[in-house]
N, C-alpha and C positions, 0 to 999 in steps of 0.2 A: 504493499499499500504506499503510495506516495503522499507526502504532505501537501496540503494546499498551501501555497504562498499568496498571502493577500497582495493585491496590487497596490502600488503606491498611488496616493490621490493625485489627481491632476494639480499641477502648480497653480496658485491663484493668478488671476489676470493681473496685468499691470495696473488696471483701473481699481480693482479691488485693493490691491496693496497700497495705492495712492490714497484712496478713501480711507482706509484704516490709519494711515499716517495723519490725514487731516482731522479725523474724529479725535484723535489723541494729541493733536498739535499743541495744546496748551502744556502738555508735559515737556515737549521739545523746547518750547518758547522759555519755560522756567529753567530748564537746563542750560540753555544759551545765556539767560540773565545771569546765572550764577557764574558761569565760565567768565563772561565779561567782567562781572563784579570782582572776580578773584584775579583779573588781569592775566589769565593763562595765555592768551595769545600774544600779549606783550612779553610775557616771561619765557617763552619759547622762540622768540624772534630770532636769536642768534643760533638756534639749533636745538636738538632733542635734549630734554632735560628729565631726570628721574622723578617720579611721582612723589617719593618722600621729601626730596629737596624743595619741589614746588609747594607741596603741603606746608612745609615749615615756613616758607617765605610768605604764603598767602594767609597763614593762620587757619588752615583747614585740616580736618582729620585725614591722615593718609589713605586709610581704607575707604572711606566715603568719597574722596577725590578720585581715587582709582576707579570706583564704580561709575562715577559721573563721566569720567573720561572714556571708559569702555563704551558707555551708553552713546556719547557723542561720537565716538569712532564708528559705531554702527550706522550712524547717518552721514558718515564721510566728513564729519567735523572733528578734525584733529586725527592723528594717527598714533597708535600706541604699539610699541614693538614688544618682544618677548621678555625684555629686561624691565618692562614698566617704564619706558621713557616716552614722554610725550613729544610729538613734533607737529608741525603744520601740514595741512592740506590746503588746496586752493580755497576750500570753503572757510577754514578756520582763519586763514590770513585776513579775511575782511573783519574779523573781530579784534584786530589790532587797533589800538586808539589813534595810531598814526597812519593807518592805511587810508588810501584814496581811491574809491570811496570807503568810508568806514561804516561798519554796522555795529561797532562797540556800544554806542551811545543808544542806537534804535533798540538793541537787545535789552538794554537797561530800561529805557523810557517805556516801551510798549507793555511792559510787564509790571508797571507800578500799579499800586492799589486803586488809584484813580482811573486808570484805563481799564483794569479788570472790573471795576464797579460799573463803568459806562457800558461796557460790552455786555456785562452781566444782566443789565437792565433792558436789553433788546427785546427779550420775549414780552416783557410788559409793555414796551413801546409799541410793538407790533399789534398787541391786543387792544390797546387803549387809544393808540394814534398819537400818543405823547411823544 
């Protein structure tokens, strides 16, 4: 008797992957805000840096910073090598405060409580016309 091998599910469509990312986009925005607030892009401008060193400079917990950097690397924002050294990608370079154009300040501004609150009220505005 031969064992039945389950077939692998079809890979999700690119549109489904994109929509999943959009639905959870607030999480990515918060991660980008924290990376910008810690100055990670500026700190790796000269080349790859070890996470423990970056954590000490930025006042972050090394394990938590490693998790943040792994998550961002999954989106192509920063690169993390096997020795836990963080380096730039084309995307993360725009988070440098001296980049032209820079997204450093936008990542911090668009996630302020005032902006979250305004966008959080969108459902009420749509229902009330306010």
